[in-house]
BAFI-3210 file (N, C-alpha, C; in Angstrom, 3 decimals, decimal comma, padded with zeros to 6 digits):
// residues 98
n [1|2|3|4|5|6|7|8|9|10|11|12|13|14|15|16|17|18|19|20|21|22|23|24|25|26|27|28|29|30|31|32|33|34|35|36|37|38|39|40|41|42|43|44|45|46|47|48|49|50|51|52|53|54|55|56|57|58|59|60|61|62|63|64|65|66|67|68|69|70|71|72|73|74|75|76|77|78|79|80|81|82|83|84|85|86|87|88|89|90|91|92|93|94|95|96|97|98]
n.u [061,954|058,992|055,518|053,150|049,861|047,390|044,470|041,941|039,594|038,081|038,180|038,934|039,481|040,372|040,450|041,458|041,298|042,685|043,464|046,334|048,687|051,683|053,997|056,226|059,696|059,451|060,237|060,282|061,904|063,502|061,649|059,798|056,371|055,367|053,189|050,942|049,693|048,662|048,342|049,398|048,268|048,656|047,231|048,051|047,183|048,369|047,324|048,145|051,168|054,379|056,216|058,935|060,931|059,826|059,495|058,198|059,436|059,793|060,849|059,546|056,806|053,381|051,540|052,341|051,337|052,089|053,646|051,926|049,902|049,996|050,252|051,176|053,083|053,499|054,337|056,249|058,228|060,737|060,056|059,922|060,001|061,390|062,894|060,785|061,207|059,995|056,779|053,873|052,818|050,082|048,002|045,676|045,232|044,717|044,426|044,619|044,379|044,617]
n.v [055,785|057,006|056,574|054,448|054,721|052,602|052,389|050,206|050,240|048,595|045,049|041,999|038,605|038,980|041,752|044,819|047,916|050,728|053,438|055,042|056,509|057,963|059,068|061,816|061,186|058,527|055,749|053,601|050,714|049,279|046,708|043,671|042,582|039,599|037,160|034,427|033,153|034,046|037,239|040,400|043,609|047,033|050,142|053,280|056,371|059,368|061,418|063,452|065,013|064,877|067,687|067,523|065,050|061,530|060,209|058,094|055,202|052,878|049,820|049,381|050,882|050,633|052,582|055,997|058,875|062,173|061,833|061,160|059,336|055,955|052,970|049,699|046,552|045,166|042,654|041,826|043,810|045,762|048,211|051,373|053,944|057,046|058,611|060,539|063,740|065,995|066,846|064,811|061,735|060,832|058,283|056,785|053,445|050,850|047,564|044,579|041,141|038,894]
n.w [023,786|022,116|022,844|021,229|020,125|019,226|017,810|017,267|014,710|013,108|012,805|011,181|010,060|007,536|006,957|008,296|010,202|011,395|013,611|014,114|016,331|016,468|018,842|019,754|019,480|018,757|016,598|013,723|013,157|010,249|008,705|007,879|007,487|008,660|007,190|007,496|005,317|001,983|000,358|001,465|001,916|002,513|003,148|004,005|005,280|005,934|008,404|010,132|009,924|011,422|012,838|012,529|011,148|011,251|008,778|006,380|004,781|002,141|000,486|-001,973|-003,436|-004,098|-004,601|-004,017|-002,863|-002,694|-000,479|001,600|001,260|001,080|-000,572|-000,214|-000,036|002,805|003,525|001,752|001,302|002,874|005,353|007,082|009,624|010,147|013,057|015,008|015,542|016,401|017,352|016,355|014,674|012,904|011,619|009,288|008,978|006,708|006,257|004,249|003,906|001,498]
ca.u [061,090|057,688|054,437|052,219|048,465|046,783|043,025|041,317|038,298|037,423|039,179|038,460|040,513|040,851|040,522|041,602|041,328|043,244|043,945|047,576|049,319|053,099|054,377|057,570|060,795|059,264|060,575|060,021|063,042|063,233|061,109|058,772|055,396|055,096|051,797|051,007|049,313|048,015|048,987|049,098|048,274|048,382|047,002|048,207|046,849|048,890|046,400|048,906|052,611|055,169|056,876|060,346|061,081|058,705|059,397|057,983|060,169|059,480|061,610|058,725|055,519|052,350|051,196|052,850|050,722|052,451|054,203|050,871|048,974|050,847|049,820|052,431|053,023|054,354|054,837|057,246|059,115|061,070|059,567|060,352|059,686|062,535|062,600|060,036|061,978|059,159|055,330|053,397|052,386|048,797|047,673|044,658|045,919|043,710|045,187|043,880|045,177|043,806]
ca.v [055,860|057,506|055,625|054,299|054,437|051,927|052,227|049,340|050,681|047,287|043,970|040,664|037,757|039,468|043,229|045,624|049,361|051,265|054,806|054,896|057,714|057,749|060,236|062,243|060,254|057,175|055,484|052,262|050,209|048,541|045,280|043,077|042,089|038,289|036,653|033,005|032,858|035,111|038,532|041,424|044,963|048,060|051,494|054,181|057,632|060,196|062,556|064,500|064,846|065,553|068,811|067,235|063,552|060,701|060,021|056,734|054,707|051,475|049,464|049,428|051,342|050,422|054,004|056,989|060,158|063,336|061,346|061,097|058,194|054,925|051,590|048,861|045,184|045,092|041,252|041,618|044,922|046,440|049,526|051,963|055,409|057,722|059,153|061,755|064,647|067,062|066,602|063,407|061,302|060,106|057,743|055,784|052,242|049,820|046,407|043,575|039,947|038,036]
ca.w [022,630|022,423|022,878|020,099|020,368|018,032|018,085|016,185|014,291|012,709|012,566|010,848|009,566|006,138|006,894|009,551|010,052|012,626|013,748|014,831|016,680|016,941|019,618|019,519|019,775|018,231|015,231|013,446|012,410|008,997|008,964|007,018|008,343|008,183|007,151|007,309|003,868|001,149|000,034|002,556|001,345|003,502|002,726|005,064|004,971|007,067|008,686|010,684|009,819|012,569|012,507|012,136|011,191|011,003|007,333|006,003|003,621|001,787|-000,696|-003,196|-003,171|-005,277|-004,764|-003,035|-003,296|-001,921|000,816|002,599|001,051|000,719|-000,718|-000,334|000,408|003,989|003,691|000,773|001,195|004,135|005,439|008,295|009,861|010,896|014,395|015,113|016,362|016,893|016,927|016,297|013,356|013,035|010,318|009,210|008,251|006,346|005,816|003,729|003,657|000,614]
c.u [059,705|056,709|053,717|050,875|047,877|045,387|042,412|039,893|037,467|038,568|038,469|039,686|041,220|041,217|040,656|041,742|041,655|043,602|045,194|048,213|050,664|053,579|055,873|058,554|060,583|059,788|060,289|061,170|062,602|062,650|060,122|057,670|054,963|053,620|051,944|050,621|048,781|048,957|048,491|049,355|047,971|048,290|047,022|048,056|047,361|047,914|047,097|050,416|053,262|055,856|058,292|060,397|059,831|058,466|059,349|058,804|059,800|060,362|060,843|057,326|054,626|051,886|051,862|052,368|051,232|053,070|053,166|049,966|049,944|050,083|050,996|052,109|053,970|055,001|056,039|058,463|059,388|060,558|059,929|059,882|060,877|062,029|061,825|060,624|061,051|057,668|054,933|052,929|051,121|048,366|046,470|045,234|044,758|044,582|044,178|044,819|044,258|044,581]
c.v [056,239|056,346|055,629|053,980|053,894|051,569|051,397|049,908|049,459|046,302|042,709|039,844|038,199|040,987|043,832|047,126|049,971|052,738|054,715|056,276|057,421|059,122|060,588|061,295|058,826|056,945|053,988|051,682|049,468|047,069|044,907|042,538|040,687|037,930|035,144|032,405|034,057|036,321|039,665|042,807|045,916|049,426|052,405|055,550|058,504|061,358|063,643|064,154|065,445|066,769|068,551|065,721|062,811|060,396|058,509|056,358|053,267|051,122|049,622|049,787|050,851|051,764|054,853|058,371|061,269|062,965|061,340|059,892|057,087|053,632|050,704|047,460|045,010|043,635|040,986|042,576|045,544|047,766|050,072|053,415|055,971|058,289|060,490|062,699|065,661|066,832|065,190|063,126|060,482|059,553|056,828|054,588|051,262|048,667|045,329|042,326|039,025|036,849]
c.w [022,948|022,260|021,532|020,662|019,157|018,384|016,864|015,920|013,875|012,440|012,279|010,423|008,306|006,152|008,203|009,229|011,342|012,495|014,699|015,073|017,174|017,617|019,224|020,110|019,293|016,876|015,018|012,625|011,112|009,333|007,874|007,898|007,821|008,166|006,855|005,947|003,188|000,845|000,900|001,888|002,495|002,766|003,928|004,584|006,148|007,214|009,301|010,564|010,930|011,980|011,854|012,263|010,921|009,583|007,071|004,767|003,415|000,537|-002,011|-002,857|-004,339|-005,589|-003,622|-003,597|-002,283|-000,615|001,927|002,504|000,415|000,581|-000,954|000,194|001,550|004,222|002,753|000,905|002,546|004,128|006,888|008,450|010,618|012,210|014,281|016,060|016,982|016,420|017,071|014,962|013,543|011,630|010,414|008,366|007,967|005,703|005,385|003,456|002,847|000,067]
res [x|x|x|x|x|x|x|x|x|x|x|x|x|x|x|x|x|x|x|x|x|x|x|x|x|x|x|x|x|x|x|x|x|x|x|x|x|x|x|x|x|x|x|x|x|x|x|x|x|x|x|x|x|x|x|x|x|x|x|x|x|x|x|x|x|x|x|x|x|x|x|x|x|x|x|x|x|x|x|x|x|x|x|x|x|x|x|x|x|x|x|x|x|x|x|x|x|x]
***
C-alpha cells in the first residue's frame, strides 16, 4: 500500500485543516470516523486527481460538486477511496466537530 502524507495546517479541539497526499497503490477501506461527542463534518477539496482510481465514495453526501468538493458527515456515513492505480491524490481536508 502506498504512503499517506498528512500535513497539519491547523488543529484545535473543534477545527482541523490538513493537506493530505495519497500515493499510488493506496486505498481507504470503508469506515466511519468515531467521535466522542458532537457532530463531525468534513469538507474535502480534491486538489489533484489521480490518473486512474482514487475514487471517493460516501453513503450520503451533504454536498458533492463535480466529484472534487465533498461535504459529508464521516461520523455517520461509511466512506472510502478506491485503489489509486496511477498518479496520486492530493486533498485539502477541513474538519469541524461541533
